[in-house]
C-alpha positions as CSV (number, residue, x, y, z in Angstrom):
1,M,37.5,-41.4,41.1
2,A,34.0,-41.0,39.6
3,T,32.2,-44.0,38.2
4,E,29.7,-43.7,35.5
5,I,27.4,-45.9,33.5
6,V,27.9,-45.5,29.7
7,N,25.3,-46.7,27.2
8,L,27.5,-48.1,24.5
9,T,24.6,-48.5,22.2
10,Y,23.7,-44.8,22.5
11,E,27.2,-43.8,21.5
12,A,27.2,-46.3,18.5
13,V,23.8,-45.1,17.4
14,T,24.7,-41.4,17.4
15,K,27.7,-42.1,15.3
16,A,25.8,-44.3,12.9
17,I,23.0,-41.8,12.5
18,E,25.5,-39.2,11.2
19,E,26.9,-41.7,8.6
20,V,23.4,-42.9,7.5
21,L,22.1,-39.4,7.1
22,E,24.9,-38.5,4.8
23,Q,23.3,-40.9,2.3
24,Y,20.0,-39.1,2.4
25,P,19.2,-35.9,0.5
26,N,19.9,-32.6,2.2
27,H,16.3,-31.5,1.9
28,P,14.4,-32.5,3.8
29,H,16.1,-35.3,5.6
30,Q,19.5,-33.8,6.6
31,Q,17.9,-30.5,7.4
32,A,15.1,-32.0,9.5
33,F,17.4,-34.1,11.6
34,A,19.8,-31.2,12.1
35,H,17.1,-30.0,14.6
36,P,18.0,-31.3,18.0
37,E,14.5,-32.4,18.8
38,M,14.2,-34.4,15.6
39,K,17.6,-36.0,16.1
40,Q,16.7,-36.9,19.7
41,E,13.5,-38.5,18.5
42,L,15.4,-40.6,16.0
43,I,17.9,-41.7,18.6
44,V,15.1,-42.7,20.9
45,Y,13.4,-44.6,18.1
46,V,16.6,-46.5,17.3
47,L,17.4,-47.3,20.9
48,N,14.0,-48.7,21.4
49,Q,14.5,-51.0,18.4
50,T,17.9,-52.4,19.4
51,N,19.4,-54.2,22.4
52,N,21.3,-51.7,24.6
53,E,24.6,-52.5,26.1
54,F,26.1,-50.7,29.1
55,K,29.6,-50.4,30.6
56,V,30.6,-49.1,34.0
57,A,33.5,-46.7,33.4
58,E,35.9,-44.9,35.7
59,G,36.4,-41.3,35.0
60,N,39.9,-41.3,33.3
61,A,41.3,-41.0,29.8
62,E,42.3,-44.6,29.6
63,T,38.7,-45.7,30.3
64,S,37.5,-43.2,27.7
65,E,39.7,-45.0,25.1
66,D,38.2,-48.3,26.2
67,V,34.7,-47.0,25.7
68,N,35.6,-45.7,22.3
69,T,37.0,-49.1,21.4
70,E,33.8,-50.9,22.6
71,V,31.6,-48.4,20.7
72,S,33.5,-49.2,17.6
73,Q,33.1,-52.9,18.2
74,K,29.4,-52.4,18.9
75,L,29.1,-50.6,15.6
76,S,30.9,-53.3,13.6
77,Q,29.0,-56.2,15.3
78,N,25.5,-54.7,15.0
79,S,25.9,-52.2,12.1
80,E,23.2,-53.9,10.0
81,E,20.7,-53.9,12.8
82,I,21.5,-50.4,13.8
83,N,21.5,-49.0,10.2
84,S,18.2,-50.8,9.5
85,A,16.6,-49.3,12.6
86,I,17.9,-45.8,11.6
87,R,16.5,-46.0,8.1
88,Q,13.1,-47.2,9.5
89,G,13.2,-44.4,12.0
90,I,14.0,-41.8,9.4
91,D,11.1,-42.9,7.2
92,A,8.7,-43.1,10.1
93,I,9.6,-39.8,11.6
94,V,9.6,-37.9,8.3
95,Q,6.2,-39.3,7.6
96,E,4.9,-38.6,11.0
97,K,6.3,-35.1,11.2
98,S,5.7,-34.1,7.5
99,E,3.6,-31.0,8.5
100,W,6.3,-29.8,10.9
101,I,8.9,-30.3,8.2
102,E,6.9,-28.4,5.7
103,Q,6.5,-25.5,8.2
104,H,10.0,-25.3,9.5
105,I,12.1,-26.4,6.5
106,P,11.5,-24.2,3.5
107,P,11.6,-26.0,0.1
108,Q,14.8,-25.8,-1.8
109,Q,15.0,-23.0,-4.4
110,K,15.7,-24.2,-7.9
111,P,18.4,-22.2,-9.6
112,E,17.1,-20.2,-12.5
């Protein structure tokens, strides 16, 4: 049976990013972080700001359920820390990449 190392923090962060981004406006935040490179940059930012936890997992369905449970626990235990890092990351990346965002994400058209 295959053994793998699972970064529980990575899993928790990717779930939390989706939830936090829902609270931001569609333009430019949600649209910007819909791009895989931008989302990956945000994930890396958050992982660098938080303590990462890992688990050694066997490759079976039961272990997958265990990992999901531990990810949920990680989210509930560290949600404030993770959410704060996500918000800081969103602000920092949007500011840093403002030119890229202006070039790649057209402004919203106002209905006439």
